[in-house]
C-alpha positions in Angstrom: 61.3 108.5 116.9 62.5 110.1 113.7 60.9 107.3 111.7 57.6 107.6 113.6 57.6 111.3 112.9 58.3 110.7 109.2 55.4 108.3 109.0 53.0 110.6 110.8 54.2 113.6 108.9 53.9 111.9 105.5 50.3 110.9 106.2 49.3 114.3 107.7 50.7 116.1 104.7 49.8 113.7 101.8 46.2 112.8 102.7 44.7 116.3 102.9 46.7 117.6 99.9 45.6 114.8 97.7 42.0 115.1 98.9 42.1 118.9 98.1 43.3 118.0 94.6 40.4 115.6 94.3 42.7 112.5 94.0 41.6 110.8 97.3 43.5 110.0 100.4 44.5 106.5 99.3 46.6 107.8 96.4 48.1 110.4 98.7 49.3 107.7 101.2 50.7 105.5 98.4 52.6 108.4 96.9 54.0 109.4 100.3 55.1 105.9 100.9 57.0 105.8 97.7 58.7 109.1 98.6 59.9 108.1 102.1 60.5 104.5 101.3 63.7 102.6 100.4 63.5 103.7 96.8 62.8 107.4 97.6 64.3 109.3 100.5 65.3 106.0 102.1 64.0 106.8 105.5 63.0 103.2 105.8 64.9 100.1 104.7 62.4 97.3 105.6 58.9 98.4 104.7 57.7 94.7 105.0 58.0 95.0 108.8 55.7 98.1 108.8 53.4 96.4 106.4 52.8 93.4 108.7 51.9 95.8 111.6 49.8 98.1 109.3 47.7 95.1 108.0 46.0 95.3 111.4 44.3 98.4 110.0 42.6 96.3 107.3 41.6 93.8 110.0 40.0 96.4 112.1 38.2 97.8 109.0 36.6 94.4 108.4 35.6 94.2 112.0 33.8 97.5 111.8 32.1 96.4 108.6 31.0 93.2 110.4 29.5 95.2 113.2 27.3 97.0 110.7 26.3 93.7 109.0 23.7 91.9 111.1 23.4 88.2 110.5 20.0 88.5 108.9 21.4 91.2 106.6 24.4 89.0 105.7 22.1 86.1 105.0 20.1 88.3 102.6 23.3 88.9 100.6 24.1 85.2 100.2 23.2 85.3 96.5 25.5 88.2 95.9 28.3 86.6 97.9 28.2 83.1 96.6 26.7 83.8 93.2 27.9 87.2 92.0 31.2 87.0 93.9 32.1 83.5 92.9 31.2 84.1 89.3 33.4 87.2 89.2 36.4 85.5 90.8 36.3 82.4 88.6 35.6 84.2 85.4 38.4 86.8 85.9 40.8 84.1 87.2 40.3 82.1 84.0 40.7 85.1 81.7 43.8 86.4 83.4 45.4 82.9 83.5 44.9 82.6 79.7 46.4 86.1 79.2 49.5 85.2 81.2 49.9 81.9 79.4 49.5 83.6 76.1 52.5 85.7 77.1 54.6 82.6 77.6 54.2 82.2 81.4 54.0 78.6 82.6 50.6 77.4 83.7 51.2 77.2 87.5 52.8 80.6 87.7 50.1 82.1 85.4 47.3 80.7 87.5 48.7 81.9 90.9 49.7 85.3 89.4 46.2 85.7 87.9 44.3 84.6 91.0 46.4 86.9 93.2 45.4 89.8 91.0 41.8 88.7 91.1 41.7 89.4 94.8 40.9 93.1 94.8 42.1 95.4 97.5 39.5 95.5 100.3 41.3 98.5 101.8 41.3 100.6 98.6 37.7 99.7 97.6 36.2 100.2 101.1 38.0 103.5 101.6 36.8 104.7 98.2 33.2 103.7 98.9 33.4 105.4 102.3 34.8 108.6 100.9 32.1 108.7 98.2 29.3 107.9 100.8 28.3 104.7 98.8 29.1 102.0 101.3 25.5 101.6 102.4 23.9 101.9 98.9 22.7 98.7 97.1 25.6 98.9 94.7 28.0 99.4 97.7 26.5 96.3 99.4 27.1 94.2 96.3 30.7 95.4 96.2 31.1 94.4 99.9 29.6 91.0 99.1 32.2 90.4 96.3 35.0 91.4 98.7 33.8 88.9 101.3 33.9 86.1 98.7 37.4 87.2 97.6 38.5 87.0 101.3 37.1 83.5 101.5 38.8 82.5 98.3 42.3 82.9 99.8 41.7 79.7 101.7 41.4 77.3 98.7 44.0 79.3 96.8 46.6 78.7 99.6 45.7 75.0 99.4 46.1 75.0 95.7 49.6 76.5 96.1 50.5 73.5 98.3 49.1 71.1 95.8 51.0 72.7 92.9 54.2 72.6 94.9 53.7 68.9 95.4 53.0 68.3 91.7 56.1 70.4 90.7 58.2 68.6 93.3 59.1 71.9 95.1 57.1 71.3 98.4 59.0 70.7 101.6 58.6 67.4 103.4 56.9 69.1 106.4 54.0 70.4 104.4 50.7 69.1 105.9 48.2 67.2 103.8 45.3 69.3 102.4 42.7 67.5 104.4 44.5 68.4 107.6 44.6 72.1 106.6 40.9 72.0 105.8 40.0 70.3 109.1 42.0 72.8 111.1 40.3 75.7 109.3 36.8 74.3 110.0 37.7 73.7 113.6 38.9 77.3 114.1 35.9 78.7 112.3 33.5 76.7 114.6 35.5 77.9 117.7 35.2 81.5 116.7 31.5 81.1 116.1 31.0 79.6 119.5 33.1 82.2 121.3 31.4 85.0 119.6 27.9 83.6 120.3 28.2 82.5 123.9 31.3 84.1 125.4 31.8 87.7 124.2 28.5 89.2 125.5 28.9 88.0 129.1 32.5 89.2 129.1 31.7 92.7 127.9 28.8 92.9 130.3 31.2 92.1 133.2 33.7 94.6 131.9 31.1 97.4 131.5 30.2 97.0 135.2 33.6 96.6 136.7 36.1 98.1 134.3 36.9 101.5 133.0 36.7 103.0 129.5 40.3 102.0 128.7 39.4 98.4 129.7 36.6 98.3 127.2 38.8 99.7 124.5 41.5 97.1 125.3 38.8 94.4 125.3 37.5 95.5 121.9 41.0 95.3 120.4 41.5 92.0 122.1 38.4 90.5 120.4 39.7 91.7 117.0 43.2 90.3 117.6 42.0 86.9 118.9 39.6 86.4 116.1 42.2 87.4 113.5 44.9 85.3 115.1 42.7 82.2 115.4 41.8 82.5 111.7 45.4 83.0 110.7 46.4 79.9 112.7 43.8 77.9 110.9 45.1 79.0 107.5 42.2 81.5 106.9 42.2 85.2 106.3 42.8 87.4 109.4 40.4 90.0 107.9 37.7 87.3 107.5 38.2 86.4 111.2 37.7 90.0 112.2 34.7 90.4 110.0 33.1 87.3 111.4 33.7 88.5 115.0 32.0 91.8 114.0 29.0 90.0 112.6 28.6 88.0 115.7 28.8 91.1 117.9 26.5 93.2 115.6 23.4 92.3 117.7 25.2 93.0 121.0 24.1 95.9 123.1 27.8 97.0 123.1 28.0 97.3 119.3 28.2 101.1 119.2 30.6 101.2 122.1 32.9 98.7 120.3 32.8 100.6 117.1 33.6 103.9 118.8 36.5 102.3 120.6 38.3 100.8 117.6 37.5 103.4 115.0 40.6 105.7 115.8 42.9 102.7 115.5 41.4 101.7 112.2 41.9 105.1 110.6 45.5 105.5 111.7 46.5 101.9 110.9 44.8 101.9 107.5 46.7 105.0 106.5 49.9 103.3 107.7 49.0 100.3 105.6 48.8 102.4 102.4 52.0 104.1 103.3 53.8 100.8 103.7 52.3 99.5 100.4 53.8 102.5 98.7 57.2 101.9 100.4 57.1 98.3 99.2 57.1 99.2 95.5 60.5 98.1 94.2 61.3 100.8 91.7 64.4 98.8 90.7 62.2 96.0 89.4 59.9 98.5 87.7 62.9 100.1 85.9 64.7 96.8 85.1 61.5 95.0 83.8 59.5 98.1 82.9 58.2 96.5 79.6 57.0 93.4 81.4 55.5 95.4 84.3 53.6 97.9 82.2 52.4 95.3 79.7 51.2 93.1 82.6 49.6 96.0 84.4 47.7 97.1 81.3 46.7 93.6 80.2 45.5 92.5 83.7 43.6 95.7 84.5 41.8 95.8 81.1 41.0 92.1 80.9 39.8 92.0 84.5 37.7 95.1 84.0 36.0 93.6 81.0 35.4 90.3 82.8 33.8 92.2 85.8 31.7 94.3 83.4 30.4 91.2 81.7 29.5 89.4 84.9 27.8 92.5 86.3 25.6 92.8 83.3 24.9 89.0 83.4 23.6 89.6 87.0 21.3 92.3 85.8 23.4 95.3 86.9 22.9 98.6 84.9 25.5 99.9 82.6 26.7 102.6 85.0 27.0 100.3 88.0 28.8 97.6 85.9 31.2 100.2 84.6 31.9 101.7 88.0 32.4 98.2 89.5 34.8 97.2 86.7 36.9 100.3 87.3 36.8 100.0 91.1 37.7 96.3 91.1 40.2 96.3 88.2 43.2 96.0 90.6 45.0 93.6 92.8 45.0 93.8 96.5 46.7 93.1 99.8 45.9 89.3 99.8 47.9 89.0 96.6 51.0 89.6 98.7 50.0 86.7 101.0 49.4 84.4 98.0 52.6 85.3 96.2 54.7 84.9 99.4 53.3 81.4 99.8 54.0 80.6 96.2 57.6 81.9 96.6 58.1 79.9 99.8 56.7 76.7 98.1 58.9 77.2 95.0 56.0 77.8 92.6 57.3 81.4 92.1 60.9 82.4 91.6 62.2 85.7 93.0 61.8 87.6 89.7 58.2 86.5 89.2 57.3 87.4 92.8 58.8 90.9 92.4 57.2 91.6 89.0 53.8 90.4 90.1 54.0 92.4 93.4 55.0 95.5 91.4 52.0 95.1 89.1 49.6 94.7 92.0 51.0 97.8 93.8 50.8 100.0 90.7 47.3 98.8 90.0 46.3 99.9 93.6 47.8 103.3 93.0 46.0 103.7 89.6 42.5 102.8 91.0 41.8 106.3 92.5 43.0 107.9 89.2 40.8 105.7 87.0 37.8 106.4 89.2 38.3 110.1 88.9 38.7 109.8 85.1 35.5 107.7 84.9 33.5 110.1 87.1 34.8 113.0 85.0 33.6 111.6 81.6 30.7 109.5 82.7 27.4 111.4 82.4 25.2 111.9 85.4 23.1 108.9 86.2 19.5 109.1 85.0 17.4 106.5 86.7 14.7 104.8 84.7 11.4 106.0 86.3 9.1 105.0 83.5 6.5 102.8 84.9 7.5 103.4 88.5 4.4 103.8 90.8 3.6 107.5 91.7 6.5 108.8 89.6 6.2 110.9 86.5 8.8 113.0 84.6 8.4 116.7 84.6 7.0 117.7 81.3 4.9 120.8 80.4 4.3 121.8 84.0 2.3 125.0 84.7 1.8 126.9 87.9 2.5 130.1 89.8 5.4 128.7 91.8 7.9 126.0 91.0 9.6 124.2 94.0 12.8 122.4 93.3 13.7 119.8 95.9 11.0 118.4 98.3 12.8 117.6 101.5 11.9 118.7 105.0 12.5 122.3 104.3 10.4 122.5 101.1 7.6 120.5 102.8 7.1 123.2 105.4 7.5 126.0 102.8 4.7 124.6 100.7 2.1 124.8 103.5 1.4 128.6 103.6 1.4 128.6 99.8 -1.1 125.8 99.6 -3.2 127.4 102.4 -3.7 130.4 100.1 -4.5 128.3 97.1 -1.3 129.1 95.3 -0.8 126.8 92.3 2.4 124.9 93.1 4.5 122.6 90.9 7.1 120.4 92.6 10.1 118.5 91.1 12.5 116.2 92.9 15.2 113.7 91.7 14.9 111.3 94.6 12.4 108.5 93.6 11.9 107.3 97.1 11.0 110.8 98.3 8.5 111.2 95.4 6.8 108.0 96.3 6.7 108.9 100.0 5.3 112.3 99.3 2.5 110.7 97.2 1.3 108.9 100.3 0.7 112.3 102.0 -1.2 113.9 99.1 1.6 115.6 97.2 2.1 115.3 93.4 5.8 115.5 92.9 7.3 115.1 89.5 10.7 113.6 88.7 13.3 116.0 87.5 16.8 117.3 88.1 16.6 121.1 88.6 20.3 121.6 87.8 19.6 120.7 84.1 18.3 123.4 81.8 16.1 121.1 79.8 14.3 120.0 83.0 13.8 123.6 84.0 12.2 124.3 80.7 10.0 121.2 81.0 9.0 122.3 84.5 7.8 125.7 83.4 10.6 127.8 85.0 10.2 130.5 82.3 6.4 131.0 82.9 6.1 130.8 86.7 6.2 133.8 89.0 8.8 132.4 91.4 11.1 129.5 91.6 11.9 128.1 95.1 15.3 126.4 95.3 15.1 124.1 98.3 17.7 121.4 97.5 20.0 120.0 100.1 23.4 120.5 98.5 24.8 124.0 98.2 26.7 123.3 95.0 23.5 122.1 93.3 21.6 125.2 94.5 24.4 127.4 93.1 24.1 125.6 89.7 20.3 126.1 89.6 20.5 129.8 90.6 23.1 130.3 87.9 20.9 128.7 85.2 17.8 130.6 86.4 19.5 134.0 86.3 21.1 133.3 82.9 18.1 131.7 81.1 15.0 133.1 83.0 16.1 136.5 84.4 12.6 137.8 84.9 11.6 135.0 87.2 11.9 135.6 91.0 14.3 133.2 92.7 14.0 132.3 96.4 16.8 130.0 97.7 17.5 128.0 100.7 21.1 128.7 102.0 23.2 126.1 103.7 25.4 128.4 105.8 26.6 132.0 105.9 29.1 131.6 103.1 26.4 130.1 100.9 24.1 133.0 101.7 26.8 135.4 100.5 27.2 133.4 97.2 23.5 133.4 96.6 23.2 137.2 97.2 26.1 137.8 94.8 24.4 135.6 92.3 21.3 137.8 92.4 18.6 135.8 94.1 15.5 137.8 95.2 15.5 136.2 98.7 17.7 133.7 100.6 17.6 132.4 104.2 19.9 130.1 106.1 18.0 126.9 106.7 18.4 126.9 110.5 18.5 130.6 111.2 14.9 131.3 112.1 14.3 128.0 113.9 17.4 128.7 116.0 16.1 132.2 116.9 12.7 130.7 118.0 14.6 128.1 120.0 16.6 130.8 121.8 13.5 132.9 122.4 11.8 129.9 124.1 14.9 129.4 126.3 14.9 133.0 127.4 11.2 132.8 128.4 11.8 129.6 130.3 14.6 131.2 132.2 12.3 134.0 133.4 12.4 136.7 130.8 9.0 138.2 129.9 7.8 137.6 126.4 8.2 141.2 125.2 11.8 141.4 126.4 12.6 138.1 124.8 11.1 139.2 121.5 13.1 142.5 121.6 16.3 140.5 122.3 15.6 138.2 119.4 14.9 141.1 117.1 18.2 142.7 118.2 20.0 139.5 117.2 18.3 139.5 113.9 19.3 143.2 113.2 22.9 142.6 114.2 23.0 139.5 112.0 21.7 141.4 109.0 24.1 144.2 109.5 27.0 141.8 109.8 25.9 140.1 106.5 25.9 143.5 104.8 29.5 144.1 106.0 30.5 140.6 104.8 29.3 141.2 101.3 32.0 143.8 100.9 34.7 142.8 103.4 34.5 139.0 103.4 33.5 136.4 106.0 35.7 138.0 108.7 34.1 141.4 108.4 31.6 142.5 111.1 33.0 140.2 113.7 32.4 142.9 116.4 28.7 142.5 115.9 28.8 138.9 117.2 28.4 138.3 120.9 30.9 135.8 122.3 31.1 134.1 125.6 34.8 135.0 126.2 35.5 137.5 129.0 36.6 140.8 127.5 38.1 143.7 129.5 35.7 146.5 130.3 36.8 150.0 129.2 37.7 152.2 132.1 38.1 156.0 132.2 41.6 157.5 132.5 40.4 159.6 135.5 37.9 158.1 138.0 35.0 160.5 138.5 34.5 161.9 142.0 30.7 161.6 141.9 28.5 158.7 140.8 26.5 159.3 137.6 22.7 159.8 137.8 20.0 159.0 135.3 18.4 162.2 133.9 15.6 160.6 131.8 14.1 157.2 131.7 15.0 156.9 128.0 18.7 157.1 128.9 18.4 154.0 131.0 
């Protein structure tokens, strides 16, 4: 129990602390693993055992991704998977092999070491994309496609290890021929496809009618385990088996139920996986061969990053996307451990080569979150090319009485009373899709980022009577208000607030008017409920007005006393003791005037 407590405590402490520091949860888990591992506090002596269990978190992660990847959607990515992905794997594999051979490493060891490093970490990349909210973006989908090809590449690479062992004379006599391994892999793949297509849905339908919630959860985990186990028995990737099972169930009516059931296990086990990777870092090897490890780490990450950038540009990716992909993928991954272990068993690797390469891979995984942070810090904000795009023009020399910044649902409603009174309105937005959609409804919206001073000048912020800040993100609204008050102090600023804390910041920044985006709509909602429950309309309006006054008074108190001030003005639903007199009166009180009632 002490070791379980250590694992949970390390994860609970490290992940939020590193997120708060802006370093990401992945680096936090890795650092915590190093601290509690056999080369830190020595709370664990065999991290490999935990790593084997924790790998199931990666498996579940791929299953959830598969659930979101419908077959037709997967088919639409075939060019990215087998074109872009294959080109990246082969190009980077060749470059890294040449780098290792130039350093004096034999060709077989250089090839296996290079190809292991080429297989980027699915866990690190997917977790990073998820934390940044980019998994569903086009660039994120291309990253997922490359990862899928890399997962598939483990199959021929394991076969190549067996072939190299035979050529080098280190293979055991019991090693099966390559055609037998390929045949078994194909047979297992077909079996999983048939089971997913014809067996899983009837089984889940039966369990939904006759089993409980815990039975459905167990069944969801069983599907993942069986698919992963079958693929592993066939010499394929367990993660690929889980992904395939998810794809086959993505059109099932139980898709959302399955995702909800396995998600908690995924989150916990994935964190445990990163902890165990950190524990697996052999600091003794790093210290003893630090020159080799650091040189290999630097050479492999730089050369792989350059190869990825070149392939990305060759496949028509923009400079920013190519740079982000090269930084994100310039590391080894969990499948490298599988490949290196097979090479060590087959005699292609010796113990020192296996330890050094594993240390390089682990350190590269740990460096990825840091390199991403550095890149984001110094890379300028992305400026999409809107020249020539239908219905999209850049803001330049705009004139009007009112400038609206951001044209989402809030701003669309705000514009209606202004347009009804023939107020001349200029609108800027930095979402190209939103601009094109607004054009279909008769709105002329210009492209522009309101958080940039040059765009504010081009949009006429200094000549309009009022600027309406209606953007979705509070930090962007704060930036715009700061620029407006510093550069255009005579212009009235009206701002949409996200929550109460944001309202206080906007008031302190000097806006002329602010309102929380859901406040008035929530009051109207509550008024309608009171009327439906039997209150007359006048009493309902008076009640809502009382709530509005109390909220305004509370906000005034919070401006001087902080968010906790004015709490007594809020009505709660907890039962509170009623005040009672020290001496009970002998006679009941009577009403003297109606006004006192």
